[in-house]
ZAPASE-296896 format. One record per residue: residue in one letter; y, x, z of N, C-alpha, C, CB in turn. Coordinates in steps of 0.02 Angstrom, whole numbers, padded with zeros to 5 digits, always signed. Each point is the difference from the previous one (the first is absolute). Glycine has a CB too. Example, Ala and Ser with C-alpha at 12.3 -4.5 7.8 and 13.67 -1.06 7.14 Angstrom:
<pts>
A-00284+00660+00390+00059-00045+00000+00060+00045+00000-00059-00095+00062S+00112+00077-00098+00059+00042+00003+00055-00039+00037-00032+00059-00108
</pts>
This chain:
<pts>
M-06134-00300-07720+00086+00006-00012+00017+00071-00034+00031-00074+00117G-00012+00082-00166+00027+00074-00011+00070+00005+00022-00073+00018-00099T+00103+00017+00110+00065+00017+00030+00055-00039-00052-00045+00128+00055R+00037-00108-00118+00045-00025-00058-00003-00092+00004-00034+00127-00089E-00023-00141+00098-00018-00086-00002+00049-00040+00038-00124+00020-00003L+00142+00022+00058+00048-00027+00057+00062-00030-00044-00035+00097+00103G+00051-00065-00149+00063-00020-00050+00074+00022+00050-00078-00126-00071L+00132+00124+00041+00059+00005+00035+00030-00043+00063+00009+00036-00109P+00027-00008+00140+00024-00040+00064+00022-00056-00007+00025+00082+00042Q-00048-00140-00009+00020-00067+00010+00072-00004+00024-00117-00028+00024A+00163+00000-00062+00057+00007+00015+00021-00053+00052+00014+00054-00107A+00019-00028+00158+00015-00049+00059+00079+00022+00019-00138-00012+00053P+00169-00023-00093+00072+00022+00013+00029-00009+00077+00017-00034-00125A+00019+00075+00126+00038+00012+00074+00074-00005-00004-00088+00080+00034S+00107-00115+00015+00076-00011+00012+00048+00062+00029-00044-00122+00024G+00098+00155-00041+00045+00036+00000+00000+00070-00046+00005-00063+00108L-00050+00042-00170+00001+00061-00033+00030-00004-00076-00100+00029+00077P+00105+00024-00100+00050-00019-00074-00065-00022-00048+00120+00107+00005S-00091-00151-00042-00029-00030-00051-00038+00048-00057+00091-00086+00029R-00047+00147-00033-00030+00036-00053+00020+00073+00029+00010-00094-00109V-00061+00141+00094+00016+00065+00020+00002+00041-00055-00045-00015+00103T+00092+00085-00108-00002+00038-00050-00040+00061+00012+00102-00049-00032I-00145+00052+00001-00040+00073+00024+00023+00048-00043-00110-00047+00038W+00142+00090+00011+00025+00070-00043-00059+00063+00005+00140-00029+00034E-00152+00032-00099-00093+00036+00005+00031+00083-00002-00106-00108-00097V+00093+00138+00144+00004+00071-00007-00057+00059-00003+00092-00046+00051G-00146+00018-00068-00052+00033-00015+00005+00047-00058-00052-00091+00050P+00076+00095-00112-00004+00049-00046+00068+00054+00038-00056-00090-00127R+00086+00071+00164+00065+00062+00026-00031+00023+00045+00111-00043-00016D-00094-00012+00101-00032+00034+00053-00061+00002+00007+00077-00018+00043G-00128-00020-00071-00070+00010-00006-00023+00069-00023-00002-00118-00022L+00032+00133-00020-00039+00061-00051+00043+00062+00042-00022-00068-00152Q+00077+00076+00180+00041+00067+00000-00050+00034+00059+00146-00042-00036N-00193+00004+00067-00041+00043+00063-00056+00009-00031+00040-00045+00106E-00054+00050-00162-00080+00024-00028+00003+00071+00006-00025-00091-00093K-00042+00087+00098-00012+00103-00022-00006+00019-00050-00052+00025+00070S+00037-00052-00108-00012+00005-00069+00049-00022-00056-00103-00010+00046I+00119+00023-00097+00043-00018-00048-00023-00063-00022+00028+00110-00030V-00003-00181+00021-00023-00048-00036+00033+00004-00071-00023-00066+00107P-00029+00075-00167+00044-00004-00066+00044-00047-00008-00080+00041-00048V+00115-00044-00003+00069-00038-00005-00038-00053-00068+00125+00118+00043D-00160-00104-00045-00040-00065-00049-00034-00047+00042-00027+00073-00096L-00003-00044+00156-00032-00054+00042+00038-00028+00037-00088+00044+00000K+00158-00006+00018+00054-00034+00043+00019-00073-00036+00052+00127+00041L-00024-00113-00120+00021-00046-00046-00054-00047-00006+00074+00077-00058E-00144-00074+00062-00034-00059-00007-00002-00022+00085-00076+00035-00126F+00094-00009+00167-00019-00049+00052+00061-00050+00023-00088+00092+00039L+00161-00056-00082+00046-00052+00011+00001-00043-00041+00054+00058+00046D-00087-00030-00100-00022-00083-00055-00029-00043+00028-00022+00044-00090R-00043-00045+00128-00043-00032+00030+00029-00032+00058-00080+00072-00046L+00120-00055+00089+00053-00018+00056+00036-00044-00030+00010+00100+00060G+00028-00101-00109+00050-00042-00035-00038-00042-00030+00085+00074-00017E-00160-00071+00000-00032-00048-00029-00030-00074+00039-00020+00111-00066A+00016-00087+00129-00015-00032+00070+00057-00033+00021-00077+00081+00035G+00143-00065-00057+00048-00057+00011+00054+00038+00070-00108-00123-00044L+00100+00196+00037+00052+00035+00047+00061-00011-00031-00070+00087+00043S+00139-00097-00017+00057-00024-00041+00036+00080+00024+00009-00171+00003V-00016+00205+00057+00042+00065+00011-00071+00067-00003+00124-00074+00097L-00111+00119-00144-00044+00053-00005+00041+00067+00006-00080-00072-00073E+00066+00087+00148+00049+00076+00010-00047+00075-00035+00059-00059+00143A-00031+00050-00202-00051+00063-00045-00006+00051+00021+00022-00027-00083T+00033+00063+00096-00004+00067+00030+00070+00029+00026-00100+00020-00080S+00110+00038+00100+00050+00033+00043+00014+00068-00056-00048-00047+00145F+00123+00058-00136+00043+00065-00038-00005+00050+00050+00093-00064-00069V-00148+00076+00121+00016+00046+00052-00029+00053-00031+00005-00066+00102S+00014+00135-00076-00014+00067-00018-00060-00001-00012+00074+00049+00056P-00098-00020-00108-00085+00011-00020-00018+00038+00061-00002+00014-00140K+00033+00035+00170-00021+00059+00029-00016-00029+00079+00076+00092-00086W-00038-00153+00107-00018-00036+00059-00077-00060-00014+00156+00017+00035I-00139-00040-00094-00052-00066+00003-00020+00025-00087+00067-00130+00105P-00123+00169-00118-00030+00011-00063-00027-00058-00036-00023+00101+00043Q+00003-00147+00014-00043-00052-00024+00049-00050-00036-00092+00015+00098L+00170+00011-00118+00035-00060-00022+00038+00029-00055+00006-00065+00111A-00023+00138-00129+00018+00049-00045+00010-00033-00072-00063+00087+00071D+00035-00151-00087-00002-00018-00055+00055-00056-00030-00116+00041+00028A+00149-00060+00026+00050-00046-00009+00037-00030-00068+00006+00055+00101E+00018+00010-00131+00032-00019-00070-00064-00024-00045+00107+00094+00008E-00134-00060-00005-00066-00019-00051-00033-00055+00020-00023+00107-00025L+00023-00124+00080-00043-00078+00025+00052-00046-00017-00076+00032+00109L+00130-00028-00111+00059-00051+00001+00017-00014-00091+00062+00055+00141G-00071+00006-00159+00007+00025-00082-00063-00053-00043+00038+00158+00033K-00096-00158+00001-00058-00036-00033-00017-00073+00044-00054+00129-00045L+00107-00127+00091-00012-00095+00031+00022-00052-00052+00036+00025+00130S-00098-00063-00140+00025-00065-00024+00018-00048+00044-00061+00019-00082R+00140-00046+00088+00007-00041+00040-00012-00056-00010+00053+00057+00028R-00084-00097+00018-00010-00074+00002+00085-00049+00020-00152+00038+00049P+00132-00082-00122+00072-00057+00028-00014-00025+00067+00026-00055-00116G+00036+00061+00155+00004-00033+00075-00035+00035+00031+00015-00105-00016V-00031+00175+00016-00012+00049+00053+00045+00056+00005-00109-00030-00011R+00133+00050+00087+00041+00054+00011-00032+00064+00014+00072-00079+00036Y-00068+00150-00065-00034+00047+00017+00057+00038+00034-00096-00006-00089P+00110+00013+00160+00044+00029+00032-00021+00074+00001+00031-00105+00061V-00002+00146-00020-00018+00088-00018+00036+00024+00071+00012+00021-00161L-00028+00018+00186+00032+00040+00069+00029+00052-00023-00079-00025+00081V+00145+00026-00066+00055+00048-00018+00006+00045+00064+00067-00084-00084P-00075+00148+00099-00002+00019+00076+00106+00045-00012-00207+00035+00037N+00219-00016-00081+00068+00019-00010+00034+00002-00070-00029+00060+00097E+00093-00027-00109+00029+00001-00061-00041+00013-00055+00088+00026+00056R-00131+00023-00048-00039+00032-00068-00053-00060-00009+00008+00148+00023G-00025-00173+00023-00050-00065-00007+00019-00055-00039-00033+00024+00104L+00104-00041-00084+00040-00047-00023+00005+00020-00082+00065-00022+00125Q-00027+00066-00148-00010+00030-00066-00064-00006-00042+00074+00070+00051R-00136-00072-00011-00054+00014-00049-00017-00070+00011-00042+00133+00002A+00050-00188+00031-00008-00059+00005+00059-00033-00056-00056+00015+00132L+00116-00009-00138+00030-00027-00049-00017+00020-00063+00075-00016+00071A-00107+00077-00083-00004+00037-00083-00063-00041-00006+00052+00144-00008A-00089-00165+00047-00069-00046-00015+00021-00067-00002-00083+00073+00060G+00150-00081-00032+00005-00083-00037-00029-00051+00072-00044+00039-00163C+00052-00005+00234-00028-00053+00038+00047-00034+00029-00091+00052+00017P+00089-00113-00018+00046-00069+00038+00011-00003+00049-00029-00055-00046D-00036+00075+00085-00009+00000+00080-00026+00054+00018-00015-00106+00011I+00052+00133+00056-00019+00073+00042-00003-00023+00063+00059+00088-00065A-00096-00036+00094+00008-00021+00085+00020+00071+00027-00103-00103+00018I+00133+00095+00039+00020+00069+00028-00063-00005+00075+00171+00010-00050F-00168+00033+00086-00039+00004+00056+00035+00050+00062-00106-00025-00087A+00121-00026+00131+00023+00046+00056-00032-00021+00070+00113+00019-00065S-00091+00033+00101-00036-00009+00075+00042-00027+00063-00069+00101-00040A+00025-00131+00073+00053-00029+00053+00003+00051+00070-00030-00137-00046T-00010+00167+00037-00004+00063+00060+00023+00068-00030-00107-00055+00062E+00145+00090-00012+00015+00076-00008-00048+00058-00030+00060-00037+00096T-00133+00018-00059-00053+00047-00016-00021-00001-00064-00033-00008+00102F+00015-00062-00126-00025-00004-00059+00057+00007-00056-00093-00069+00053A+00148+00070-00035+00050+00003-00063-00006+00073-00006+00092-00104+00016E-00087+00152+00038-00025+00079-00009-00047+00011-00046+00018+00020+00105R-00077-00051-00073-00070+00027-00034-00004-00024-00053-00060+00010+00083N+00096-00080-00125-00032-00024-00053+00076+00012-00046-00115-00096+00058L+00174+00093-00026+00056+00006-00059+00029+00069+00013+00035-00132-00011N-00051+00173+00049+00042+00061+00016+00063-00005+00014-00062+00047-00061S+00085-00104+00104+00066-00024+00028-00006-00019+00055+00038-00029-00086S+00009-00008+00109+00009-00035+00073+00007-00066-00016+00058+00089+00062L-00053-00128-00008+00009-00076-00010+00056-00024-00022-00065-00010+00077D+00124+00044-00070+00067-00024-00035+00004+00042-00043+00061-00047+00081K-00074+00116-00114-00006+00026-00055-00024-00010-00049+00014+00043+00052Q-00070-00083-00049-00034-00042-00044+00039-00043-00044-00080+00005+00078F+00132-00039-00053+00048-00034-00060+00038+00032-00039+00007-00073+00059E+00022+00136-00033+00026+00028-00033-00046+00022-00086+00066+00025+00135M-00119-00030-00119-00070+00004-00056+00003-00059-00045-00086+00055+00084F+00096-00103-00044-00012-00071-00037+00059-00026-00032-00083-00031+00081T+00137+00053-00053+00066-00044-00022+00010+00016-00084+00069+00014+00134P-00076+00042-00156+00000+00002-00067-00052-00017-00030+00067+00067+00010V-00141-00079-00005-00040-00030-00010+00014-00080-00006-00052+00101+00045V+00068-00125+00006+00007-00081-00016+00046-00013-00056-00015-00029+00120T+00069+00054-00093+00080+00004-00043-00021+00009-00074+00077+00068+00098G-00094-00021-00123-00029+00017-00045-00043-00046-00051+00015+00085+00077A-00066-00109-00039-00044-00042-00024+00033-00076-00007-00093+00079+00052R+00145-00110+00001+00018-00042-00016+00056-00020-00053-00054+00007+00097D+00094+00070-00116+00039-00007-00052-00034-00002-00068+00078+00050+00072A-00140-00024-00076-00031-00015-00053-00040-00062+00002+00006+00112-00019G+00010-00162+00051-00046-00060-00001-00078-00007+00036+00069-00003-00107V-00080+00039+00137-00055+00015+00028-00006-00021+00066-00003+00081-00071N-00043-00123+00098-00018-00029+00053-00019+00052+00073-00039-00093-00100V+00059+00094+00139-00029+00054+00045-00033-00043+00069+00099+00103-00045R-00173-00081+00049-00017-00022+00087-00002+00053+00043-00072-00088-00028G+00074+00062+00081-00010+00054+00061-00053+00001+00041+00100-00004+00005Y-00138+00062-00003-00052+00008+00044+00019+00021+00062-00065+00020-00084L+00045-00034+00126+00016+00021+00060-00081+00008+00057+00141-00068-00032S-00144+00154+00019-00069+00017+00048+00013+00006+00080-00046+00070-00105M-00003-00075+00127+00002+00012+00093+00017-00063+00028+00048+00120+00006C-00040-00168-00030+00036-00057+00042-00035-00012+00064+00037-00059-00104F-00110+00052+00128-00019-00003+00042-00011+00046+00029-00017-00070-00032G-00007+00122+00028-00036+00053+00039+00011+00072-00039-00092-00092+00045D+00106+00131-00016+00002+00088-00035-00047+00041+00025+00116+00005-00009P-00162+00029-00024-00051+00035+00031+00030+00059+00064-00071-00021-00129W+00134+00040+00112+00026+00054+00033+00040-00025+00050-00007+00069-00092E+00036-00129+00075+00073-00029+00046-00043-00060+00053+00121+00009-00122G-00164-00028+00104-00026-00070+00031+00011-00072-00039+00025+00064+00108P+00000-00107-00066+00023-00060-00005+00078+00012-00020-00093-00052+00086V+00096-00013-00156+00075+00015-00011+00049-00072+00030-00037+00087-00125R+00097-00057+00128+00036-00047+00032+00026-00071-00060+00039+00118+00093Y-00041-00157-00076+00029-00064-00043+00056+00014-00023-00044-00079+00057D+00100+00098-00012+00067+00012-00023-00001+00052-00059+00044-00026+00118Q-00103+00083-00106+00015+00061-00050+00003-00038-00046-00052+00099+00034V-00015-00131-00054-00035-00015-00063+00058-00053-00018-00144+00023+00023V+00172-00059-00003+00057-00042-00022+00057+00036-00030-00032-00074+00087A+00054+00131-00060+00045+00039-00008+00003+00032-00079-00011+00013+00133V-00034+00021-00127-00037+00028-00056+00003-00042-00068-00075+00049+00089G+00035-00112-00071-00020-00051-00043+00067-00015-00022-00109-00045+00052K+00155+00006-00031+00056-00017+00008+00052+00037-00047-00042-00031+00112R+00044+00110-00100+00033+00046-00053-00034+00004-00070+00035+00068+00098L-00102-00078-00107-00035-00007-00067+00038-00049-00037-00113+00027+00042L+00096-00082+00008+00033-00082-00048+00080+00027-00003-00088-00133+00064E+00122+00141-00023+00074+00012-00036+00005+00041-00039+00047-00024+00073L-00090+00077-00083+00004+00059-00052-00005-00042-00074-00066+00105+00086G+00023-00148-00082-00012-00042-00060-00061-00020-00028+00086+00047-00016C-00132-00029+00066-00075-00033-00003-00010-00071-00002-00028+00089+00060W+00000-00120-00104-00004-00064+00002-00056-00014+00041+00053-00015-00102Q-00090+00040+00127-00053-00011+00032-00039+00051+00042+00006-00074-00083L-00012+00055+00157-00019+00048+00035-00098-00001+00023+00152-00006+00041S-00180+00045-00069-00077+00001+00027-00003+00042+00084-00050+00011-00150L+00035-00045+00179+00002+00024+00077-00091+00026+00005+00118-00109+00062G-00121+00166-00059-00069+00038-00002-00030+00017+00085+00046+00066-00134D-00107-00081+00137-00019+00015+00054-00070+00065-00039+00049-00144+00090T-00005+00179-00084-00037+00079-00048-00071+00023+00041+00140+00066-00034I-00129-00082+00102-00065+00032+00039-00044-00050+00019+00060+00090+00047G-00043-00144-00077-00047-00067+00023+00002-00031+00092-00093+00061-00111V+00126-00029+00131+00013-00017+00079+00040-00057+00021-00007+00112+00012A+00023-00160-00052+00047-00053+00020-00065-00062+00019+00128+00041-00092T-00094-00082+00131-00026-00049+00026+00029-00062-00007-00037+00074+00061A+00020-00132-00071+00035-00073-00002+00070+00001+00024-00109-00055+00024G+00103+00061+00048+00065-00011+00043+00059+00053-00022-00079-00043+00106Q+00064+00090-00133+00038+00062-00009+00023-00029-00086-00079+00115+00097V+00032-00140-00131+00039-00020-00063+00051-00063+00007-00104+00046-00063E+00080-00092+00104+00051-00056+00013+00080+00029+00045-00128-00090+00007G+00106+00153+00034+00058+00031+00032+00051+00039-00049-00078+00009+00099L+00053-00008-00152+00040+00057-00043+00023-00049-00052-00071+00120+00017L+00030-00157-00036+00047-00064-00045+00047-00030+00034-00087-00033-00060A+00097+00005+00124+00033-00036+00045+00078+00045+00001-00125-00050+00074A+00110+00122-00063+00043+00050+00024+00045-00004-00092-00097+00093+00127F+00066-00079-00170+00027-00004-00073+00044-00074-00025-00113+00082-00025A+00083-00144+00072+00020-00057-00013+00074-00011+00057-00143-00039-00049D+00142+00069+00092+00041+00013+00048+00078+00030-00034-00119+00020+00083A+00089+00030-00129+00047+00042-00023+00035-00020-00060-00063+00079+00051G+00033-00151-00074+00028-00028-00057-00043+00009-00055+00107+00017+00042I-00160+00004-00036-00046+00033-00061-00060-00064-00007+00019+00156+00033G-00031-00191-00074-00059-00057+00010-00054+00039-00031+00067-00121-00009P-00110+00083+00003-00076+00009-00039-00001+00000-00068-00050-00054+00084E+00102+00032-00105+00008-00009-00091+00020+00071-00013+00051-00134-00023R-00022+00184+00059+00013+00047+00003-00059+00053+00002+00097-00056+00039L-00151+00041-00009-00048+00055+00032-00083-00031-00034+00091+00029+00141A-00116+00037-00152-00061-00003-00017-00057+00042+00065+00058-00010-00142V-00100-00004+00144-00062+00037+00051-00029+00047-00049-00040-00105+00084H+00013+00156-00056-00045+00053-00032-00047+00035+00076+00106+00033-00125F-00152-00063+00132-00061+00015+00057-00055+00052-00028+00011-00129+00048H-00017+00176-00001-00076+00032-00019-00037-00033+00048+00025+00120-00042D-00092-00111+00051-00053-00020+00028-00030+00041+00045-00007-00056-00086T+00039+00105+00107-00036+00046+00052-00040-00044+00051+00095+00091-00010Y-00068-00116+00054-00019-00031+00041-00039-00088-00015+00097+00096+00052G-00086-00104-00116-00034-00066-00019+00046-00076+00012-00117+00074+00035Q+00181-00035-00018+00052-00046+00009+00045-00031-00054-00008+00058+00094A-00001-00018-00154+00037-00028-00044+00005-00076-00038-00014+00114+00003L-00042-00142+00003+00005-00076-00029+00037-00034+00071-00129-00007-00095T+00106+00009+00150+00040-00037+00044+00083+00024+00004-00120-00016+00065N+00124+00080-00073+00069-00014-00001+00048-00010-00055-00025+00051+00085T-00008-00048-00145+00031-00050-00066-00003-00063+00019-00037+00065-00091L-00024-00106+00124+00014-00066+00009+00070-00010+00041-00131-00021-00006T+00136+00059+00060+00064+00000+00031+00060+00010-00017-00061+00018+00052A+00064+00026-00103+00065-00002-00049+00006-00050-00048-00001+00108+00009L-00048-00162-00021-00009-00041-00053+00030-00063+00048-00114+00061-00083R+00107-00062+00145+00018-00054+00030+00069-00006+00037-00118-00006+00003F+00128+00079-00011+00084+00015+00012+00039-00008-00065-00023+00090+00093G-00009-00096-00150+00026-00034-00059+00002+00046-00053+00065-00076+00063V-00076+00140-00046-00008+00070-00057-00053-00027-00059+00010+00110+00103S+00015-00114-00154-00056-00022-00062-00020+00062-00040+00054-00120-00019T-00026+00178+00030-00028+00057-00051-00043+00049+00044+00109-00004-00083V-00174+00015+00060-00046+00039+00041-00022+00053-00055-00043-00099+00090D+00041+00168-00054-00013+00048-00048-00088+00018+00016+00147+00051-00006S-00190-00025-00037-00059+00010+00017-00028+00034-00075-00005-00104+00106S-00057+00118-00085-00033+00047-00040-00081-00029-00040+00072+00092+00095A-00083-00092-00152-00058-00028-00048-00045+00032+00044+00041-00010-00131G-00091-00006+00161-00057+00036+00018-00001+00031+00080-00003+00025-00133G+00076-00020+00158+00019+00014+00062+00022+00093-00005-00091-00119+00059L+00097+00128-00120+00008+00060-00017+00057+00043+00043-00045-00046-00113G+00047+00110+00118+00050+00025+00025+00015+00023+00062+00016-00054-00071G+00050+00085+00097+00006+00020+00065+00073+00037-00007-00140+00010+00033C+00150+00034+00013+00071+00048-00022-00014+00072+00020+00092-00096+00022P-00084+00158-00080-00008+00045+00009+00034+00040+00026-00047-00031-00057Y+00097+00009+00103+00056+00021+00039-00030-00004+00091+00103-00055-00113A-00159+00007+00107-00016-00036+00079-00079+00005-00005+00111-00102+00019E-00135+00139+00005-00072+00007+00015-00034-00056+00019+00023+00099+00029S+00013-00127+00021-00036-00066+00026-00007-00046-00021+00021+00022+00061A+00017-00020-00131+00009-00076-00043-00077-00009-00043+00157+00014-00025T-00184-00061+00047-00036-00027-00046+00019-00046-00059-00054+00021+00090G+00003-00061-00119+00013-00036-00082+00047-00060+00039-00139+00021-00097N+00193-00046+00040+00033-00055-00002-00042-00076+00006+00078+00085-00066L-00053-00116+00095-00030-00089+00001-00023-00002-00071+00091-00073+00087A-00157+00051-00099-00026-00007-00058+00035-00069-00034-00113+00069+00042T+00132-00056-00108+00016-00059-00030-00049-00059-00006+00067+00076-00052E-00143-00062+00047-00034-00041-00003-00026-00046+00082-00021+00081-00123D+00030-00041+00169-00001-00032+00057+00070-00047+00024-00086+00102+00022L+00136-00085-00046+00051-00021+00004+00013-00069-00051+00026+00126+00044L-00059-00125-00094-00005-00069-00047-00051-00041+00040+00021+00053-00128W-00063-00032+00157-00060-00035+00033+00034-00035+00046-00093+00080-00014T+00128-00062+00056+00042-00039+00049+00038-00039-00013-00007+00067+00047L+00056-00042-00098+00043-00050-00041-00038-00059-00011+00060+00085-00059E-00098-00079-00008-00035-00036-00026-00031-00062+00053-00014+00107-00084G-00013-00073+00146-00024-00061+00036+00043-00033+00050-00102+00048-00016L+00171-00007+00029+00059-00067+00014+00039-00041-00066+00031+00076+00113G-00049-00080-00163+00024-00015-00043+00069+00006-00031-00084-00043+00036V+00090+00138-00030+00068+00007-00033-00019+00027-00059+00074+00017+00096E-00022-00032-00126-00016+00014-00092+00031+00071-00006+00019-00135-00062T-00041+00174+00011+00005+00079-00010-00006-00004-00061-00043+00055+00093G+00016-00092-00147-00006+00011-00066-00052+00054-00022+00116-00039-00001V-00171+00065+00041-00034+00049-00016-00076-00017+00002+00096+00070+00038N-00121-00038-00068-00077-00035-00013-00058+00044+00057+00029-00028-00158L-00045+00006+00203-00039+00040+00039-00068+00022-00021+00063-00051+00075D-00103+00017-00114-00066+00024-00040+00016+00069-00038-00040-00129-00022E+00110+00113-00017+00020+00048-00053+00014+00069+00025+00047-00093-00060L-00008+00087+00115+00015+00046+00050-00050+00059+00047+00075-00102-00008V-00110+00047+00023-00063+00036+00017-00048+00042-00034+00014-00079+00052A-00016+00054-00118-00031+00042-00063+00029+00052+00002-00025-00078-00071T+00075+00079+00044+00049+00049+00001+00008+00058+00064+00051-00097-00071S-00054+00086+00120-00005+00042+00062-00088+00042-00002+00101-00106+00080A-00140+00046-00089-00061+00014+00016-00012+00069-00078-00042-00155+00082W+00062+00136-00149+00003+00053-00032+00043+00059+00008-00039-00077-00056F+00094+00064+00097+00046+00069-00013-00049+00036+00062+00158-00043-00045A-00180+00007+00096-00057+00044+00050-00053+00034-00008+00025-00064+00044E-00053+00041-00107-00044+00041-00023+00012+00075-00036-00042-00115-00001K+00104+00089-00024+00035+00049-00043+00002+00064+00029+00065-00083-00045L-00039+00062+00125+00029+00047+00025-00060+00035+00049+00126-00061-00016G-00171+00027+00004-00059+00031+00028-00024-00028+00058+00034+00093-00044R+00004-00136+00087-00008-00007+00072+00002-00075+00012+00054+00115+00029P-00083-00163+00017+00018-00061+00002+00074-00031+00030-00123+00009+00001S+00136-00058-00023+00059-00021+00024+00000-00025+00075+00021-00025-00119P+00044+00036+00146+00008-00003+00077+00000-00084+00009+00081+00126+00021S-00056-00164-00078-00006-00067+00020-00052-00040+00011+00078+00011-00046R-00070-00047+00111-00047-00049+00011-00019-00055-00062+00046+00022+00120V-00008-00049-00142+00000-00040-00047-00031+00015-00068+00087-00029+00064V-00070+00078-00086-00014+00038-00056-00074+00001+00014+00113+00070-00021N-00147-00029+00085-00076-00008+00002-00036-00052+00020+00013+00092+00013A+00031-00131+00010-00052-00085+00014+00004-00029-00061+00028-00039+00123L+00020+00052-00177-00005-00048-00068-00020+00048-00049+00093-00088+00022A-00113+00154-00022-00023+00023-00068-00059+00045+00023+00120-00002-00070G-00136-00003+00127-00062+00050+00028-00064-00062-00010+00077+00096+00114
</pts>
């Protein structure tokens, strides 16, 4: 029997899970920002179109970061100018500062995200700031965006471990995350930037947020799979009530500022798990696998997603 003949997972619903999960697809932005070569804009556009065709309702399209720092995303204006937006699909963009916000507003973006650090060292290395001073940069961005009717999501990196500082205290993460929400972010995505989190840590951090009055409806999770724990950690978060999960088609991505960070949780691997648990996503796994297999071929290397390799191989 060939691998594909095994079909899709047999749904066996489990208790204690959300009935539906929103997949926040980060492949076009987070997945491509770490590529060694520049991906042509027309290929990115086809990638986005295929992801939308597969049923993904949130596609993080690009970032308005300086081309000097991430040249792979220097085509942000061109990409958004040529993008055919599908009805019912959101195309958020990452905005690092006020200059990035002005570019996003000029491009007509209704959804942006800011990227904060939960640790001092990563704030210094990634934002050229400090843990406290990063908010001086974020405040005018969030205020300006909200005044323009733009939704702002907050990313919080290094929530579980930092390559320079080691384990990160729950109260420190909660303090920074609470400030982002109070600033005006509608949702906070908790990032395991170097993939060191364990299920117990995930439960502990979410419980700490709950104790601070911040429930799972305000939170999302963003796990990297460095030690193969991304799916386990995601399931833990879902059982705690989180219903938005960041993932990357084909498992693309990493972090250009943290060398130990490997790829994001593969959207196909996440989908296999969710379909097996009877959790709705609105995404067609077959179409997504075909898209990631096609894109991996365009990039000239195999996809790191086990589900892509199993179903498309």
